[in-house]
C-alpha atoms as an extended CHARMM CRD file, in Angstrom:
* protein
*
       104  EXT
         1         1  MET       CA            -23.4910000000      -62.9390000000       21.0270000000  PROA      1               0.0000000000
         2         2  ASN       CA            -20.1900000000      -62.2080000000       20.2270000000  PROA      2               0.0000000000
         3         3  ALA       CA            -19.4150000000      -58.4380000000       19.9760000000  PROA      3               0.0000000000
         4         4  THR       CA            -17.0870000000      -57.1480000000       18.2930000000  PROA      4               0.0000000000
         5         5  ALA       CA            -15.0320000000      -54.0850000000       18.9120000000  PROA      5               0.0000000000
         6         6  VAL       CA            -15.6110000000      -51.6950000000       16.1680000000  PROA      6               0.0000000000
         7         7  PRO       CA            -12.8150000000      -49.1550000000       16.6300000000  PROA      7               0.0000000000
         8         8  ALA       CA            -14.2320000000      -45.6630000000       17.6130000000  PROA      8               0.0000000000
         9         9  GLN       CA            -13.5080000000      -42.7240000000       15.7370000000  PROA      9               0.0000000000
        10        10  SER       CA            -11.4480000000      -40.2110000000       16.6310000000  PROA      10              0.0000000000
        11        11  ALA       CA            -13.1590000000      -36.7630000000       17.5110000000  PROA      11              0.0000000000
        12        12  PRO       CA            -11.3610000000      -33.7110000000       15.4110000000  PROA      12              0.0000000000
        13        13  THR       CA             -8.7580000000      -31.7820000000       17.6520000000  PROA      13              0.0000000000
        14        14  PRO       CA             -9.2800000000      -28.1710000000       17.8150000000  PROA      14              0.0000000000
        15        15  PHE       CA             -5.3950000000      -27.5830000000       17.5880000000  PROA      15              0.0000000000
        16        16  PRO       CA             -4.0110000000      -28.1530000000       13.9750000000  PROA      16              0.0000000000
        17        17  THR       CA             -1.5510000000      -31.1050000000       13.2930000000  PROA      17              0.0000000000
        18        18  PRO       CA              1.9920000000      -30.1090000000       12.8600000000  PROA      18              0.0000000000
        19        19  ARG       CA              3.5080000000      -29.3970000000        9.9130000000  PROA      19              0.0000000000
        20        20  PRO       CA              6.3550000000      -31.6610000000        8.4550000000  PROA      20              0.0000000000
        21        21  ALA       CA              9.7120000000      -29.3280000000        8.3120000000  PROA      21              0.0000000000
        22        22  ALA       CA              9.7540000000      -29.7240000000        4.3710000000  PROA      22              0.0000000000
        23        23  ARG       CA              6.5130000000      -28.1850000000        4.4460000000  PROA      23              0.0000000000
        24        24  GLU       CA              7.5020000000      -25.0270000000        6.3430000000  PROA      24              0.0000000000
        25        25  GLN       CA             10.4170000000      -24.8570000000        4.2800000000  PROA      25              0.0000000000
        26        26  GLU       CA              7.9830000000      -24.8940000000        1.5190000000  PROA      26              0.0000000000
        27        27  ILE       CA              5.9560000000      -22.0520000000        2.3870000000  PROA      27              0.0000000000
        28        28  HSD       CA              8.4720000000      -19.8670000000        3.7400000000  PROA      28              0.0000000000
        29        29  ALA       CA             10.0060000000      -20.1660000000        0.0550000000  PROA      29              0.0000000000
        30        30  MET       CA              6.1690000000      -19.0210000000       -1.5550000000  PROA      30              0.0000000000
        31        31  GLN       CA              6.1300000000      -16.1000000000        1.1080000000  PROA      31              0.0000000000
        32        32  ARG       CA              9.8440000000      -14.6920000000       -0.1430000000  PROA      32              0.0000000000
        33        33  THR       CA              8.8960000000      -15.0880000000       -3.8740000000  PROA      33              0.0000000000
        34        34  LEU       CA              5.9220000000      -12.5020000000       -2.9880000000  PROA      34              0.0000000000
        35        35  THR       CA              8.2140000000       -9.8460000000       -1.8560000000  PROA      35              0.0000000000
        36        36  PRO       CA              9.5080000000       -7.7090000000       -3.9380000000  PROA      36              0.0000000000
        37        37  THR       CA             12.5510000000       -9.4590000000       -5.5270000000  PROA      37              0.0000000000
        38        38  SER       CA             14.5380000000       -6.3510000000       -6.7950000000  PROA      38              0.0000000000
        39        39  SER       CA             16.1960000000       -4.6210000000       -3.8590000000  PROA      39              0.0000000000
        40        40  ARG       CA             16.4290000000       -1.3710000000       -6.4250000000  PROA      40              0.0000000000
        41        41  GLN       CA             12.9020000000       -1.4030000000       -6.5940000000  PROA      41              0.0000000000
        42        42  HSD       CA             12.5850000000       -1.7900000000       -2.7330000000  PROA      42              0.0000000000
        43        43  GLN       CA             15.0650000000        1.5990000000       -2.4320000000  PROA      43              0.0000000000
        44        44  ASP       CA             13.0190000000        3.1920000000       -4.7300000000  PROA      44              0.0000000000
        45        45  GLU       CA             10.2630000000        2.9100000000       -2.9790000000  PROA      45              0.0000000000
        46        46  ILE       CA             11.8690000000        3.9560000000        0.3370000000  PROA      46              0.0000000000
        47        47  GLN       CA             13.2850000000        6.9260000000       -1.5470000000  PROA      47              0.0000000000
        48        48  PHE       CA              9.6440000000        7.8400000000       -2.9190000000  PROA      48              0.0000000000
        49        49  ARG       CA              8.3650000000        7.9320000000        0.4020000000  PROA      49              0.0000000000
        50        50  ILE       CA             10.9760000000        9.9120000000        1.9240000000  PROA      50              0.0000000000
        51        51  ILE       CA             10.4890000000       12.3650000000       -0.7390000000  PROA      51              0.0000000000
        52        52  LEU       CA              7.1000000000       12.6390000000       -0.2780000000  PROA      52              0.0000000000
        53        53  GLY       CA              7.4790000000       13.1630000000        3.4140000000  PROA      53              0.0000000000
        54        54  VAL       CA              9.9860000000       15.7360000000        2.9090000000  PROA      54              0.0000000000
        55        55  THR       CA              7.9050000000       17.7810000000       -0.0700000000  PROA      55              0.0000000000
        56        56  TYR       CA              4.7750000000       17.2800000000        1.2690000000  PROA      56              0.0000000000
        57        57  PRO       CA              4.4570000000       20.0910000000        3.2450000000  PROA      57              0.0000000000
        58        58  PHE       CA              5.5610000000       22.6490000000        0.4700000000  PROA      58              0.0000000000
        59        59  PHE       CA              3.2490000000       20.9830000000       -1.8910000000  PROA      59              0.0000000000
        60        60  LEU       CA              0.7260000000       21.4640000000        1.0570000000  PROA      60              0.0000000000
        61        61  ILE       CA              1.3000000000       25.5300000000        1.5420000000  PROA      61              0.0000000000
        62        62  ALA       CA              1.0010000000       25.3720000000       -2.4230000000  PROA      62              0.0000000000
        63        63  ALA       CA             -2.2440000000       23.9430000000       -2.1430000000  PROA      63              0.0000000000
        64        64  VAL       CA             -3.4700000000       26.3150000000        0.7020000000  PROA      64              0.0000000000
        65        65  ALA       CA             -2.3050000000       29.2580000000       -1.7290000000  PROA      65              0.0000000000
        66        66  GLN       CA             -4.0220000000       27.7710000000       -4.6660000000  PROA      66              0.0000000000
        67        67  ARG       CA             -7.2380000000       27.8660000000       -2.8200000000  PROA      67              0.0000000000
        68        68  LEU       CA             -6.9750000000       31.6790000000       -0.9880000000  PROA      68              0.0000000000
        69        69  ALA       CA             -6.1000000000       32.8870000000       -4.6340000000  PROA      69              0.0000000000
        70        70  PRO       CA             -8.7010000000       34.8420000000       -5.9520000000  PROA      70              0.0000000000
        71        71  ALA       CA            -10.4340000000       33.1350000000       -9.5590000000  PROA      71              0.0000000000
        72        72  GLY       CA             -9.7830000000       33.9060000000      -12.3100000000  PROA      72              0.0000000000
        73        73  ALA       CA            -11.8290000000       34.8260000000      -15.3850000000  PROA      73              0.0000000000
        74        74  SER       CA            -11.1530000000       31.5030000000      -16.8730000000  PROA      74              0.0000000000
        75        75  ASP       CA            -12.0860000000       30.0610000000      -13.9500000000  PROA      75              0.0000000000
        76        76  ALA       CA            -15.1250000000       31.5170000000      -13.4890000000  PROA      76              0.0000000000
        77        77  ARG       CA            -16.5620000000       30.3740000000      -16.6730000000  PROA      77              0.0000000000
        78        78  ARG       CA            -15.8990000000       26.8960000000      -16.0590000000  PROA      78              0.0000000000
        79        79  LEU       CA            -18.1280000000       24.2410000000      -14.2820000000  PROA      79              0.0000000000
        80        80  PRO       CA            -17.3880000000       23.5280000000      -10.8290000000  PROA      80              0.0000000000
        81        81  ALA       CA            -15.1710000000       20.5530000000      -10.4550000000  PROA      81              0.0000000000
        82        82  GLN       CA            -15.5740000000       18.4660000000       -7.3340000000  PROA      82              0.0000000000
        83        83  ARG       CA            -12.6680000000       19.6350000000       -5.0090000000  PROA      83              0.0000000000
        84        84  ARG       CA            -10.7190000000       17.7130000000       -2.8170000000  PROA      84              0.0000000000
        85        85  SER       CA             -9.8130000000       18.5860000000        0.6020000000  PROA      85              0.0000000000
        86        86  VAL       CA             -6.4160000000       20.8640000000        0.8970000000  PROA      86              0.0000000000
        87        87  PHE       CA             -4.1380000000       17.4400000000        2.3570000000  PROA      87              0.0000000000
        88        88  ALA       CA             -5.4810000000       15.6190000000       -0.8140000000  PROA      88              0.0000000000
        89        89  GLU       CA             -5.2040000000       18.3110000000       -3.2580000000  PROA      89              0.0000000000
        90        90  ALA       CA             -1.2020000000       18.3800000000       -1.6080000000  PROA      90              0.0000000000
        91        91  LYS       CA             -1.1390000000       14.9220000000       -1.9000000000  PROA      91              0.0000000000
        92        92  ALA       CA             -2.0230000000       14.7720000000       -5.4600000000  PROA      92              0.0000000000
        93        93  MET       CA              0.6330000000       17.2910000000       -6.2810000000  PROA      93              0.0000000000
        94        94  ALA       CA              3.4070000000       15.7710000000       -4.8320000000  PROA      94              0.0000000000
        95        95  VAL       CA              2.9720000000       12.4110000000       -6.3440000000  PROA      95              0.0000000000
        96        96  GLN       CA              2.5640000000       13.9850000000       -9.9600000000  PROA      96              0.0000000000
        97        97  ALA       CA              5.7350000000       15.7390000000       -9.2050000000  PROA      97              0.0000000000
        98        98  ILE       CA              7.9360000000       13.3680000000       -7.6440000000  PROA      98              0.0000000000
        99        99  PRO       CA              8.4870000000       11.0300000000      -10.3600000000  PROA      99              0.0000000000
       100       100  PHE       CA             10.2720000000       14.0130000000      -12.0220000000  PROA      100             0.0000000000
       101       101  ALA       CA             12.9420000000       13.2090000000       -9.3150000000  PROA      101             0.0000000000
       102       102  PHE       CA             13.7600000000       10.0350000000      -10.8320000000  PROA      102             0.0000000000
       103       103  MET       CA             14.1750000000       10.3700000000      -13.8910000000  PROA      103             0.0000000000
       104       104  GLY       CA             17.8880000000       10.4040000000      -15.4020000000  PROA      104             0.0000000000
């Protein structure tokens, strides 16, 4: 009998095959489009974080003072709301107030 040689199938390698250079450039171009395209928007985000970091201690003091202040008569009639931590309350106050710095 004549046995014909059947080419053996190559086993898949655990290592990925290298990508062509054009494909690498295409991937990098797509990643660039996912980042903020406007440098102005990026600057605003950085400024917002800086202002948040600077003003947070003041809002933390205000949140603590608000907790320590005795409840008024109008507060006693309201149903008790679910309370956040003092730190979360300070951050919420800061995030609500800071956008006013960017108006104008």
